[in-house]
C-alpha positions, 0 to 999 in steps of 0.5 A, spaced: 389 381 767 387 384 761 381 389 760 376 388 755 378 395 752 385 393 752 384 386 748 379 390 744 384 395 742 389 390 741 384 387 736 383 393 733 390 395 731 391 388 728 385 389 724 388 396 722 395 393 720 391 388 716 387 393 712 393 398 711 397 392 708 391 390 703 389 397 701 396 398 698 395 395 692 389 399 690 393 405 689 397 402 684 395 404 677 389 408 679 389 415 675 386 421 678 381 421 672 379 414 674 378 416 681 374 422 679 369 417 675 368 412 681 366 418 686 359 419 683 357 412 684 350 412 688 348 408 694 350 401 694 346 395 696 344 394 703 351 390 706 354 389 713 357 396 713 362 400 710 369 400 712 370 393 714 374 388 710 371 383 706 364 385 706 362 383 699 363 377 694 369 378 690 369 376 683 376 378 680 378 384 677 374 391 678 368 392 674 367 399 671 361 400 666 362 403 660 356 405 655 353 399 651 349 397 645 342 398 644 337 392 645 337 388 638 334 381 636 337 376 640 341 380 644 340 382 652 339 389 653 345 393 655 344 399 660 346 406 659 353 409 661 350 414 666 345 409 669 351 404 670 356 409 673 351 412 678 348 405 680 353 400 679 358 401 684 365 398 686 368 399 693 374 395 693 378 391 687 374 385 685 368 387 688 361 389 685 356 392 688 349 395 685 344 400 687 337 398 688 335 404 684 339 402 678 336 395 678 329 398 679 331 402 673 334 397 669 327 392 670 323 398 668 326 399 662 328 392 660 323 388 663 324 382 668 329 379 663 336 378 665 340 385 663 347 384 660 352 389 662 359 390 659 365 393 663 370 397 660 375 391 659 370 388 655 367 383 660 360 382 661 356 381 667 349 378 666 344 381 672 338 377 674 332 381 675 326 376 676 325 372 682 324 366 677 331 366 675 333 365 682 331 358 682 335 356 676 341 360 679 341 356 686 340 349 682 345 349 677 350 344 678 358 347 678 359 344 672 355 349 668 355 355 673 361 356 678 362 361 683 367 366 682 374 366 684 375 364 691 379 370 693 378 373 700 371 370 702 367 372 708 362 367 711 356 369 714 355 365 720 359 359 721 361 355 715 360 359 708 366 354 706 370 355 700 365 350 696 359 354 699 354 359 696 356 365 699 360 367 693 366 363 694 368 358 689 365 351 689 368 345 687 366 338 686 372 335 689 370 338 696 363 335 696 365 329 701 369 334 705 363 339 705 358 333 707 363 331 713 363 339 715 355 339 715 355 333 720 360 336 724 356 343 724 349 339 725 346 342 719 339 339 719 338 340 727 336 347 730 339 346 736 347 343 736 348 336 739 353 340 743 348 346 745 350 345 753 357 347 753 356 352 747 350 355 751 354 355 757 360 359 753 356 364 750 352 365 757 359 366 760 362 371 755 356 375 754 357 378 761 362 382 757 356 385 753 352 387 759 357 389 764 357 397 761 352 402 760 353 402 752 354 396 747 358 397 741 362 393 736 369 393 739 365 390 745 361 385 741 367 383 737 371 381 744 365 377 747 364 373 740 371 372 739 372 369 746 366 365 745 368 362 738 375 360 740 371 356 746 366 353 741 371 351 736 378 350 740 376 349 747 376 353 753 384 353 753 383 358 747 379 363 750 384 368 751 388 367 745 387 374 741 394 373 738 391 367 734 385 371 732 389 377 730 393 372 725 387 370 722 384 377 721 391 378 717 391 372 713 384 373 711 386 381 709 392 378 705 388 372 702 387 374 695 394 374 694 399 378 698 404 382 694 411 378 692 415 381 698 409 379 703 408 372 700 414 369 705 411 373 711 404 370 709 406 363 709 410 364 716 403 367 719 399 361 716 404 356 719 404 359 726 396 360 726 396 352 724 401 350 729 397 354 734 390 351 732 394 344 732 396 345 739 389 346 741 386 341 737 390 336 740 387 337 747 380 339 745 374 336 748 369 332 744 364 337 745 368 342 741 367 343 733 375 341 732 374 335 737 368 333 733 371 334 726 377 330 729 373 324 731 369 324 725 369 318 721 372 321 714 374 315 710 376 319 704 381 323 708 378 329 705 377 333 712 382 337 715 380 339 722 385 344 723 384 348 716 376 347 718 377 350 725 381 356 722 375 357 717 370 356 722 373 362 726 373 366 721 366 365 719 364 367 726 367 374 725 360 376 722 356 374 728 358 381 732 355 385 726 349 381 726 348 381 733 349 389 734 344 390 728 339 385 731 339 389 738 339 396 734 332 394 731 329 391 737 331 397 740 327 401 735 321 397 736 320 396 743 314 391 743 318 386 739 324 387 744 319 386 750 316 379 746 324 377 745 326 379 752 320 375 755 322 369 751 329 369 753 327 369 760 322 363 759 328 360 756 332 359 762 327 354 764 326 350 757 330 344 759 332 340 753 329 345 749 334 350 750 337 354 744 331 354 740 328 361 741 324 361 735 322 369 736 329 371 737 331 367 731 326 370 727 329 377 729 336 375 727 333 372 720 330 379 719 336 383 720 340 379 715 334 380 710 335 387 711 342 387 712 345 381 709 352 379 710 353 377 702 349 382 698 351 380 691 353 373 689 357 372 682 358 366 678 361 364 672 358 360 666 363 354 664 360 353 658 355 356 653 348 358 657 342 360 655 337 365 659 330 367 656 332 365 649 339 368 649 345 365 649 351 367 652 358 364 652 362 361 657 366 365 662 360 370 662 359 373 669 352 372 672 350 377 678 345 375 683 343 381 687 341 378 693 340 384 697 336 387 692 331 382 691 330 381 699 328 388 699 324 389 693 318 393 694 315 390 688 315 383 690 316 383 698 311 386 703 313 391 707 320 390 704 324 396 708 320 395 715 323 390 720 317 384 721 320 378 724 313 375 724 314 374 716 319 368 718 314 364 722 310 363 716 310 356 713 315 355 707 318 362 709 325 359 709 324 356 702 322 363 699 327 363 694 327 371 694 330 370 701 337 368 702 340 370 708 344 363 708 343 362 700 339 356 697 340 349 694 346 345 695 350 351 696 346 353 703 350 355 708 351 348 713 352 352 719 346 356 719 343 353 724 349 354 729 350 361 727 342 362 729 343 359 735 349 363 737 346 370 735 340 368 738 343 366 745 347 372 745 341 377 744 337 373 749 343 374 754 343 381 754 335 382 754 334 378 760 337 383 764 338 389 760 333 393 756 336 397 749 333 404 751 337 408 746 340 407 740 345 410 735 343 411 729 336 413 731 331 408 727 324 410 725 320 404 727 315 406 722 318 409 716 323 405 711 329 403 714 336 405 711 339 401 706 345 400 710 347 400 717 355 401 718 356 396 725 362 401 727 357 407 728 352 403 732 352 404 739 347 402 744 345 404 751 343 399 756 339 400 762 337 395 767 330 391 767 
């Protein structure tokens, strides 16, 4: 029988191999001078943590910012060289990040109007600094404002699909498929129709979380991956770590493997698809792939096997959100006690099991502070006007989600853990807060993701107390801008 540590080590090895394969192209064509230039990048916007793959929105070529022209009539403001080099950062090819300090400086200098920033390659990016512009960003149709290149997209909790608003590309032909997928995921229901089997699987797998005196990312991933395979494919897939390793490697190479690895990637894709088809053929009706296979699909647009692969990858964000939520609860004992009381009471909730409103609020607040996708990028498909200034087709539009969610000028207690804010009427529609995006691109798996993460937190808190944390957080002062999940280690004691 494989141990938890052995399985986690196998998964870690697969991720290291995938990351190493993906990093090789980064070194091509990079000069020492460019390395030195990128070294002084300043702090990045809050994200799910440094060091892991596919953490941010991808937008094609890497953005390195150069000096820009001064403000003039009829043109958007362009920021200075030093400010941009310090504030607008790049962590991987094709990835754009912006520091909160640089964005505040832009807004202080130029006001709330969108700021146009020019890249060294001559391309431009339009940064939205005013929450009033966010509503339009989310409401624009794909025909006018399309998401950036699909590349390697990482979902935030089950279902950040290729046509979702997660920074992955949206496409009109996928509308029917997305609708069917939303029905399979029960996007409009706080508790999924298959919550009974789902919660049972989560409870059984959560034993691994509380089995040791400490909890870290490796243990959380092992537990969530087992539960995710059971929820998506059925109990027979629970121990298939090999499948998860294949999918992790495919995601790492999804942005375009080198020519010499294209054939290997296709072979890996074929193996993963064949394995999923085997599970799907005997999956029960209560699994996601079973529901998808039996769903009425008159257009033939839904690929249950492909969707199952996507759902498994999307759930890979759950372990990090789980760890951060428990870390924040460990730093706030009063909130932890209230959450634990709700978890204990939920056992006798009967038909209302799975709701856990207080724990869901804690998960949402964790995602507000540390969003899975901190920046969204879209590209205009036609000439577009923003605040009286016209921009040509092909202009990249950047919405710094994390900046707006933690903007102290617009958000009360922006850098403090306040789960109660999510109990206010209309909090879920607050355009500044987008843990699952807004509009037509809203993540259809948000409710399922919240149910899963809250249920795992509840399973831990029923019998264990988070008595110590690393890193140590100040429960009163501002929380750090980033929390690397690889560095989180929780000490658990019996209640």
